[in-house]
C-alpha positions, 0 to 999 in steps of 0.5 A: 440529486433525486431521492432514489439516486441518493438511496442507491449510492448510499447502498452501493457506499454500504455494500462497499463498507461491508466487503471491507469489514469481512476483508479485514475480519480474521474470523467469520462475521454474523450477521449480528455483528455486521448490522452493529458495526455497519448501523444497518438494519437487518433487512437491508444487510440481508438483501446486500448480503444476498446480492454479494453472496450470488457474485461470490464476493461473499461467502457463508460459512454452512456450519456457523452461518457467518460470513466471510470474504469470497473469492470474486475479491481476491480475484478483483485485487489481482486484476489491479495488478495488471496495471503493473506490467514490470511487476513479474520482473520486479518479484524476480529481482527482488528474490535475488536481492533478498537472497544476497541481503536477507532483507525485505524487498518492496514494490509500492504504488502512490494512493489517494490520500498520501498513502503508499499501496504495497503491491509486491513484498519478499522477505526472508524466512521469520522477517515479514515487517509489512505485507502486500496490500497494505497502506502506509503513509507515504511520507513516513516511508522510504517508497513514499518520499520517492513517490511523493518526490514526483509530484508537482508542487500543486499536487504535494500541497494539495495531497498534504492539505489533506491529512496532519502529519503524524509522528510514528518514531521520533524521526518521522517527518512531521515539520511540513517544511522539512519534509518539503525539503527532504522531498527536494532532495530525494528528487535530486539525488534520485533515491530516498533513505528512511532511518527509523521513521516508520519503525524503531530499528527499521530503515529503508532505502528506495528508488523509482520505477519508470513508464516509458514516458519517464512518469514514475509510476512505482517505487522498490525498496529494501529494508532491514534492521537499521545497523545493516542498513547504515553499515551497507548504505552505499552499496544498497543505494546503488543495488536499489537504483540499478535495479529500479532503472532496470525495471523501468525498461520493462513497461 
């Protein structure tokens, strides 16, 4: 790779880091802070910021001179959702389930690094636990186990080799052999159950949403306080599997 191309790629990487930093910051960020956190000199930083400002991926607060993520980043994120034509129908089903059970409903997809990405979330008032756009470790949540169960053995081994299984609660699967057995069980029964494996006190049931070829493209789940989930476990399993099956016909 020649030096000019290497420099261009490094600049692109730095610009993406900048966007992610601004997207995650709850408050505007100054050039000084950006320079420190990115390890970039101010000349390079101003050049990147000016380009991103012109494209509306970054906005500048006129009162403070600090920077925030721009509206174009939101537009780009919304365009990602076009990949999931069932999403509008899923949100309608999610609202009905939320009203009936008083629990949170999530639709998630599988992304690199053995993570799930929440692409839709529906919650009762004041009961929001996770949120849209959040990446969660697939092996620790019901949606993720559904999605991982659909991988081939080769794909699963490749993805698991990229990470170390971390315990989020005493119930998290941190033994690879036990996790693979659990995924085999999920594959056979057509749904996944999460017993406080990511958050203490919260359990979850999930099922796969498939495209017209039968390939799993997402998972839908219902999540709530463990006592309530366990008490209604069989009913919740039937409901979420039926909902997933219904959505699988809307591709």
